[in-house]
C-alpha positions, 0 to 999 in steps of 0.5 A, spaced: 445 192 220 445 187 225 442 188 231 444 182 235 451 187 236 446 195 237 449 197 242 444 201 248 448 208 252 445 209 257 445 215 261 448 214 266 456 213 263 456 220 261 450 224 266 451 223 274 446 225 278 444 231 278 447 232 270 444 234 265 449 235 259 455 231 258 461 234 252 466 231 248 471 231 243 471 224 238 477 222 232 473 216 229 479 214 225 475 208 222 468 208 226 463 209 230 459 202 231 452 201 232 448 204 237 443 208 240 442 212 246 438 214 252 439 221 251 439 227 245 446 229 241 448 233 237 453 232 233 458 237 230 463 235 225 468 239 226 474 235 221 473 229 216 469 226 212 466 220 212 459 217 212 453 217 218 448 211 217 440 212 220 436 208 222 439 205 215 438 210 211 445 213 209 448 219 209 455 224 206 458 228 212 463 232 213 466 240 215 461 243 218 455 238 218 452 237 224 445 232 226 442 232 233 440 225 235 434 224 239 434 217 244 434 211 241 435 211 235 441 206 232 446 209 228 454 210 226 459 213 223 465 210 217 470 216 215 474 216 208 480 212 208 485 216 210 480 222 213 478 221 221 472 224 222 473 229 228 467 229 232 464 234 238 459 230 240 454 234 247 450 229 251 444 232 253 439 230 257 432 231 255 429 234 261 434 239 258 430 240 253 428 247 251 420 249 253 421 253 245 425 247 241 417 243 239 420 241 232 425 235 234 420 230 234 427 226 229 434 224 228 437 231 223 442 233 220 444 238 217 449 240 212 453 246 210 451 252 216 453 258 214 460 260 216 458 265 221 453 260 224 458 254 224 462 258 227 457 258 234 456 253 233 464 251 236 464 257 241 458 254 244 461 248 244 466 251 247 463 254 252 460 248 254 466 244 255 470 250 259 462 249 265 464 242 264 472 242 266 469 248 272 466 242 275 461 246 274 461 252 279 456 254 282 451 259 277 454 255 270 448 251 270 444 256 267 450 258 262 450 252 260 442 251 258 442 258 255 448 256 251 443 248 248 437 254 247 441 256 242 444 250 239 438 248 238 436 255 236 440 256 230 439 248 227 431 250 228 431 256 223 434 250 218 429 246 218 426 243 212 432 246 208 438 243 209 435 236 210 440 232 205 438 226 202 440 219 203 444 215 198 440 211 194 446 203 194 442 197 192 446 191 195 447 189 187 452 197 187 454 195 193 457 188 192 459 190 185 462 197 189 466 193 194 469 188 189 471 194 184 475 197 189 478 192 190 480 191 184 484 196 184 487 198 190 490 190 192 497 193 191 497 196 196 497 196 203 489 195 202 485 194 209 477 191 210 477 196 214 478 201 208 473 198 203 468 198 208 467 205 208 468 204 201 460 202 201 459 205 207 459 199 213 462 197 220 468 192 218 464 187 222 457 188 217 462 189 211 464 183 213 460 177 214 455 181 209 462 180 204 462 172 205 455 172 205 456 174 198 462 171 195 463 164 199 470 166 201 473 172 207 474 178 204 481 178 206 483 171 204 479 175 196 485 180 196 491 175 199 488 171 192 488 176 188 496 178 191 498 170 189 495 171 183 498 177 182 504 174 185 505 167 180 505 172 174 510 177 175 515 169 178 514 166 170 513 172 166 518 177 169 525 178 171 523 182 178 527 180 184 523 177 189 524 182 193 520 187 189 515 183 187 512 182 195 512 190 195 508 190 187 503 186 190 502 189 196 505 186 202 510 188 206 514 183 209 516 177 205 517 172 211 508 173 210 509 175 203 511 167 203 508 164 209 502 166 203 505 163 198 507 157 200 500 155 202 497 157 196 502 153 191 504 148 196 513 151 194 516 158 196 517 162 191 525 161 188 522 154 187 516 157 185 520 161 179 526 155 178 520 151 177 517 155 171 511 153 172 504 152 176 498 147 177 492 150 174 488 150 180 491 154 187 494 149 191 489 151 197 483 152 195 480 150 200 485 150 204 485 156 210 489 161 208 492 167 213 488 173 214 490 179 217 485 185 214 488 182 207 494 185 209 501 183 212 501 181 220 507 184 221 505 191 219 498 190 223 502 189 231 
């Protein structure tokens, strides 16, 4: 993880003077980048599935899980493809930590809570949100503090028996898994963000990691595979160019044609008429259009 890219979130972003908690509902469509904060954060996973990285340890998370992040611990979320995480996040001032809850000295992830306790946690978060939306009317502060105390107490009852085991993955495992996933899926609309999620990394860090190991960017590698496949289709089949574009993972013929010309030095139609191709890709050292390994037109 690149520490230079870690965001430090101060309490003042959420908590004004005299306020001790803030609740919000987040959708992690792809990822929530690495960050740390000066407050305690209770994160209830209410939908979807994915991975959470806490100080370099990776955990699978999904609906029914809850994390308690203590101040100054780096963490991030990555959703599974097409299964965005829904997270109810409660930010709490350290001064608001209940006096009789003293066991939370480091961050905690609890898995598969009993349904009744999970339902109660959702209800408590709902009460906190109602208090917040009511602009914290007089007399509600005690109720808010009691809700937070109950959340901590529920979690405290499961200390030691619901801590998950981190996902173990060596660098070579991660690299091999990324390549296998690319080779299995490059024929469709595959994005760099999706490959990154498969190996539990945020896209920016994964892109740097992949290029360091492969010697080219991930999006360029995906296009390379697509061009090699397109060449075989053009030379060995009677498929229309439109069908080949689709089978190679592109959605726009114009973008496909642009990339193809950079690789082979001619249009796909001319390439088919010639009936042959150079042994080495013409653009081996040339820059080719890159946009997360996908057609640029579909992402604008």
